[in-house]
ZALO-151343 format. One record per residue: y, z, x of N, C-alpha, C in turn; residue number from 1. Coordinates in steps of 0.001 Angstrom, whole numbers. Layout:
// ZALO-151343
@n_yy Y&n_zz Z&n_xx X&ca_yy Y&ca_zz Z&ca_xx X&c_yy Y&c_zz Z&c_xx X&i NUM .
...
***
This chain:
// ZALO-151343
@n_yy 22095&n_zz 97696&n_xx -3119&ca_yy 21423&ca_zz 97484&ca_xx -4390&c_yy 20010&c_zz 96954&c_xx -4133&i 1 .
@n_yy 19024&n_zz 97581&n_xx -4734&ca_yy 17636&ca_zz 97163&ca_xx -4576&c_yy 17271&c_zz 96117&c_xx -5623&i 2 .
@n_yy 16492&n_zz 95133&n_xx -5195&ca_yy 16011&ca_zz 94106&ca_xx -6112&c_yy 14519&c_zz 94315&c_xx -6313&i 3 .
@n_yy 14137&n_zz 94798&n_xx -7477&ca_yy 12742&ca_zz 95074&ca_xx -7788&c_yy 12044&c_zz 93899&c_xx -8464&i 4 .
@n_yy 12764&n_zz 92852&n_xx -8747&ca_yy 12193&ca_zz 91759&ca_xx -9530&c_yy 11115&c_zz 90976&c_xx -8783&i 5 .
@n_yy 11260&n_zz 90770&n_xx -7471&ca_yy 10277&ca_zz 89971&ca_xx -6726&c_yy 8892&c_zz 90622&c_xx -6732&i 6 .
@n_yy 8757&n_zz 91924&n_xx -6396&ca_yy 7420&ca_zz 92532&ca_xx -6449&c_yy 6840&c_zz 92553&c_xx -7861&i 7 .
@n_yy 7674&n_zz 92762&n_xx -8869&ca_yy 7190&ca_zz 92752&ca_xx -10256&c_yy 6687&c_zz 91371&c_xx -10646&i 8 .
@n_yy 7423&n_zz 90344&n_xx -10249&ca_yy 7002&ca_zz 88973&ca_xx -10553&c_yy 5687&c_zz 88649&c_xx -9840&i 9 .
@n_yy 5555&n_zz 89074&n_xx -8596&ca_yy 4321&ca_zz 88820&ca_xx -7845&c_yy 3126&c_zz 89500&c_xx -8517&i 10 .
@n_yy 3305&n_zz 90714&n_xx -8996&ca_yy 2217&ca_zz 91427&ca_xx -9672&c_yy 1838&c_zz 90726&c_xx -10975&i 11 .
@n_yy 2843&n_zz 90299&n_xx -11747&ca_yy 2559&ca_zz 89570&ca_xx -12995&c_yy 1765&c_zz 88297&c_xx -12709&i 12 .
@n_yy 2167&n_zz 87556&n_xx -11673&ca_yy 1468&ca_zz 86319&ca_xx -11326&c_yy 29&c_zz 86608&c_xx -10903&i 13 .
@n_yy -170&n_zz 87679&n_xx -10137&ca_yy -1517&ca_zz 88082&ca_xx -9712&c_yy -2392&c_zz 88382&c_xx -10926&i 14 .
@n_yy -1844&n_zz 89138&n_xx -11865&ca_yy -2607&ca_zz 89487&ca_xx -13071&c_yy -2930&c_zz 88253&c_xx -13907&i 15 .
@n_yy -1975&n_zz 87379&n_xx -14079&ca_yy -2209&ca_zz 86160&ca_xx -14855&c_yy -3317&c_zz 85315&c_xx -14224&i 16 .
@n_yy -3312&n_zz 85205&n_xx -12907&ca_yy -4344&ca_zz 84430&ca_xx -12211&c_yy -5723&c_zz 85066&c_xx -12345&i 17 .
@n_yy -5761&n_zz 86385&n_xx -12550&ca_yy -7048&ca_zz 87077&ca_xx -12663&c_yy -7556&c_zz 87137&c_xx -14105&i 18 .
@n_yy -6846&n_zz 86493&n_xx -15025&ca_yy -7325&ca_zz 86414&ca_xx -16402&c_yy -6680&c_zz 87378&c_xx -17384&i 19 .
@n_yy -5642&n_zz 88092&n_xx -16952&ca_yy -4891&ca_zz 88961&ca_xx -17864&c_yy -3938&c_zz 88081&c_xx -18661&i 20 .
@n_yy -3791&n_zz 88361&n_xx -19946&ca_yy -2938&ca_zz 87578&ca_xx -20837&c_yy -1643&c_zz 88336&c_xx -21100&i 21 .
@n_yy -531&n_zz 87615&n_xx -21176&ca_yy 763&ca_zz 88230&ca_xx -21486&c_yy 1497&c_zz 87320&c_xx -22455&i 22 .
@n_yy 1900&n_zz 87872&n_xx -23590&ca_yy 2634&ca_zz 87100&ca_xx -24574&c_yy 3978&c_zz 86638&c_xx -23997&i 23 .
@n_yy 4662&n_zz 87531&n_xx -23261&ca_yy 5951&ca_zz 87231&ca_xx -22632&c_yy 5984&c_zz 87939&c_xx -21277&i 24 .
@n_yy 5525&n_zz 87279&n_xx -20214&ca_yy 5431&ca_zz 87939&ca_xx -18914&c_yy 6732&c_zz 88590&c_xx -18441&i 25 .
@n_yy 7871&n_zz 88010&n_xx -18771&ca_yy 9134&ca_zz 88586&ca_xx -18310&c_yy 9453&c_zz 89921&c_xx -18985&i 26 .
@n_yy 8723&n_zz 90264&n_xx -20063&ca_yy 8958&ca_zz 91510&ca_xx -20791&c_yy 7893&c_zz 92560&c_xx -20493&i 27 .
@n_yy 7142&n_zz 92360&n_xx -19386&ca_yy 6074&ca_zz 93280&ca_xx -18999&c_yy 6385&c_zz 93823&c_xx -17605&i 28 .
@n_yy 6260&n_zz 95145&n_xx -17427&ca_yy 6526&ca_zz 95816&ca_xx -16156&c_yy 5223&c_zz 96450&c_xx -15696&i 29 .
@n_yy 4698&n_zz 95996&n_xx -14550&ca_yy 3441&ca_zz 96519&ca_xx -14022&c_yy 3635&c_zz 96839&c_xx -12547&i 30 .
@n_yy 3443&n_zz 98103&n_xx -12182&ca_yy 3574&ca_zz 98496&ca_xx -10787&c_yy 2358&c_zz 98029&c_xx -9980&i 31 .
@n_yy 2520&n_zz 97958&n_xx -8679&ca_yy 1525&ca_zz 97376&ca_xx -7780&c_yy 174&c_zz 98074&c_xx -7806&i 32 .
@n_yy 114&n_zz 99385&n_xx -7984&ca_yy -1149&ca_zz 100128&ca_xx -7949&c_yy -1996&c_zz 99949&c_xx -9206&i 33 .
@n_yy -1421&n_zz 99420&n_xx -10254&ca_yy -2102&ca_zz 99279&ca_xx -11545&c_yy -3193&c_zz 98214&c_xx -11466&i 34 .
@n_yy -4315&n_zz 98479&n_xx -12138&ca_yy -5407&ca_zz 97515&ca_xx -12258&c_yy -5596&c_zz 97179&c_xx -13730&i 35 .
@n_yy -5724&n_zz 95885&n_xx -14022&ca_yy -5917&ca_zz 95430&ca_xx -15401&c_yy -7063&c_zz 94432&c_xx -15429&i 36 .
@n_yy -8013&n_zz 94651&n_xx -16341&ca_yy -9179&ca_zz 93781&ca_xx -16450&c_yy -8893&c_zz 92466&c_xx -17142&i 37 .
@n_yy -9694&n_zz 91465&n_xx -16800&ca_yy -9576&ca_zz 90133&ca_xx -17394&c_yy -9743&c_zz 90203&c_xx -18905&i 38 .
@n_yy -9016&n_zz 89333&n_xx -19595&ca_yy -9098&ca_zz 89278&ca_xx -21048&c_yy -8207&c_zz 90264&c_xx -21763&i 39 .
@n_yy -7555&n_zz 91153&n_xx -21029&ca_yy -6638&ca_zz 92115&ca_xx -21640&c_yy -5311&c_zz 91440&c_xx -21940&i 40 .
@n_yy -4760&n_zz 91725&n_xx -23115&ca_yy -3463&ca_zz 91200&ca_xx -23531&c_yy -2407&c_zz 92292&c_xx -23366&i 41 .
@n_yy -1345&n_zz 91975&n_xx -22614&ca_yy -208&ca_zz 92878&ca_xx -22463&c_yy 934&c_zz 92325&c_xx -23316&i 42 .
@n_yy 1306&n_zz 93078&n_xx -24327&ca_yy 2349&ca_zz 92645&ca_xx -25255&c_yy 3730&c_zz 93016&c_xx -24728&i 43 .
@n_yy 4788&n_zz 92407&n_xx -25267&ca_yy 6140&ca_zz 92671&ca_xx -24783&c_yy 6496&c_zz 94160&c_xx -24820&i 44 .
@n_yy 7199&n_zz 94578&n_xx -23787&ca_yy 7636&ca_zz 95964&ca_xx -23689&c_yy 6615&c_zz 96876&c_xx -23049&i 45 .
@n_yy 5496&n_zz 96332&n_xx -22579&ca_yy 4470&ca_zz 97145&ca_xx -21934&c_yy 4931&c_zz 97535&c_xx -20534&i 46 .
@n_yy 4798&n_zz 98832&n_xx -20212&ca_yy 5127&ca_zz 99356&ca_xx -18887&c_yy 3901&c_zz 100112&c_xx -18392&i 47 .
@n_yy 3351&n_zz 99669&n_xx -17267&ca_yy 2178&ca_zz 100303&ca_xx -16674&c_yy 2565&c_zz 100805&c_xx -15293&i 48 .
@n_yy 2412&n_zz 102127&n_xx -15074&ca_yy 2894&ca_zz 102743&ca_xx -13840&c_yy 1812&c_zz 103576&c_xx -13177&i 49 .
@n_yy 2022&n_zz 103830&n_xx -11881&ca_yy 1150&ca_zz 104729&ca_xx -11138&c_yy -248&c_zz 104174&c_xx -10982&i 50 .
@n_yy -1217&n_zz 105073&n_xx -10970&ca_yy -2634&ca_zz 104684&ca_xx -10789&c_yy -3310&c_zz 104461&c_xx -12138&i 51 .
@n_yy -2715&n_zz 103607&n_xx -12930&ca_yy -3256&ca_zz 103275&ca_xx -14246&c_yy -4321&c_zz 102195&c_xx -14104&i 52 .
@n_yy -5414&n_zz 102342&n_xx -14859&ca_yy -6493&ca_zz 101355&ca_xx -14873&c_yy -6757&c_zz 100980&c_xx -16326&i 53 .
@n_yy -6664&n_zz 99692&n_xx -16615&ca_yy -6942&ca_zz 99164&ca_xx -17951&c_yy -8183&c_zz 98290&c_xx -17841&i 54 .
@n_yy -9163&n_zz 98527&n_xx -18693&ca_yy -10405&ca_zz 97757&ca_xx -18663&c_yy -10227&c_zz 96347&c_xx -19199&i 55 .
@n_yy -11328&n_zz 95641&n_xx -19314&ca_yy -11329&ca_zz 94271&ca_xx -19823&c_yy -11189&c_zz 94238&c_xx -21341&i 56 .
@n_yy -10578&n_zz 93157&n_xx -21814&ca_yy -10506&ca_zz 92835&ca_xx -23248&c_yy -9830&c_zz 93908&c_xx -24096&i 57 .
@n_yy -8783&n_zz 94504&n_xx -23564&ca_yy -7975&ca_zz 95469&ca_xx -24317&c_yy -6714&c_zz 94776&c_xx -24825&i 58 .
@n_yy -5998&n_zz 95435&n_xx -25692&ca_yy -4683&ca_zz 94987&ca_xx -26132&c_yy -3740&c_zz 96169&c_xx -25966&i 59 .
@n_yy -2723&n_zz 96023&n_xx -25110&ca_yy -1805&ca_zz 97107&ca_xx -24794&c_yy -402&c_zz 96706&c_xx -25241&i 60 .
@n_yy 259&n_zz 97587&n_xx -25984&ca_yy 1619&ca_zz 97337&ca_xx -26437&c_yy 1624&c_zz 97022&c_xx -27918&i 61 .
@n_yy 2764&n_zz 96642&n_xx -28423&ca_yy 4034&ca_zz 96486&ca_xx -27724&c_yy 4750&c_zz 97828&c_xx -27537&i 62 .
@n_yy 5729&n_zz 97820&n_xx -26670&ca_yy 6602&ca_zz 98982&ca_xx -26440&c_yy 5820&c_zz 100245&c_xx -26106&i 63 .
@n_yy 4968&n_zz 100168&n_xx -25073&ca_yy 4181&ca_zz 101327&ca_xx -24669&c_yy 4332&c_zz 101531&c_xx -23162&i 64 .
@n_yy 4340&n_zz 102796&n_xx -22732&ca_yy 4336&ca_zz 103103&ca_xx -21310&c_yy 3139&c_zz 103992&c_xx -21010&i 65 .
@n_yy 2318&n_zz 103564&n_xx -20048&ca_yy 1174&ca_zz 104333&ca_xx -19587&c_yy 1376&c_zz 104640&c_xx -18109&i 66 .
@n_yy 1185&n_zz 105903&n_xx -17753&ca_yy 1379&ca_zz 106319&ca_xx -16357&c_yy 173&c_zz 107136&c_xx -15904&i 67 .
@n_yy -507&n_zz 106671&n_xx -14862&ca_yy -1601&ca_zz 107398&ca_xx -14263&c_yy -2744&c_zz 107707&c_xx -15215&i 68 .
@n_yy -3180&n_zz 106748&n_xx -15993&ca_yy -4277&ca_zz 106991&ca_xx -16937&c_yy -5267&c_zz 105843&c_xx -16921&i 69 .
@n_yy -6380&n_zz 106026&n_xx -17615&ca_yy -7427&ca_zz 105014&ca_xx -17699&c_yy -7677&c_zz 104675&c_xx -19169&i 70 .
@n_yy -7755&n_zz 103381&n_xx -19450&ca_yy -8096&ca_zz 102879&ca_xx -20772&c_yy -9354&c_zz 102041&c_xx -20582&i 71 .
@n_yy -10438&n_zz 102443&n_xx -21220&ca_yy -11707&ca_zz 101724&ca_xx -21070&c_yy -11670&c_zz 100395&c_xx -21815&i 72 .
@n_yy -12450&n_zz 99455&n_xx -21329&ca_yy -12505&ca_zz 98115&ca_xx -21910&c_yy -12982&c_zz 98107&c_xx -23346&i 73 .
@n_yy -12570&n_zz 97056&n_xx -24027&ca_yy -12899&ca_zz 96925&ca_xx -25429&c_yy -14044&c_zz 96018&c_xx -25701&i 74 .
***
């Protein structure tokens, strides 16, 4: 059985330290390759996968999945 929680938790902590906001970090799934700009809010149920890039000061979610795309800053 694979445990994916440790890498996901590490990515969430990295994003939080870089200025990304999360209403409920345990309800956000962000893969390692994803980049998120400071000031962006990730709402519960947000799933970011692949080579996704989110700019600064965006609001993503709730209940959204983005895979391999770019969202410019707000």
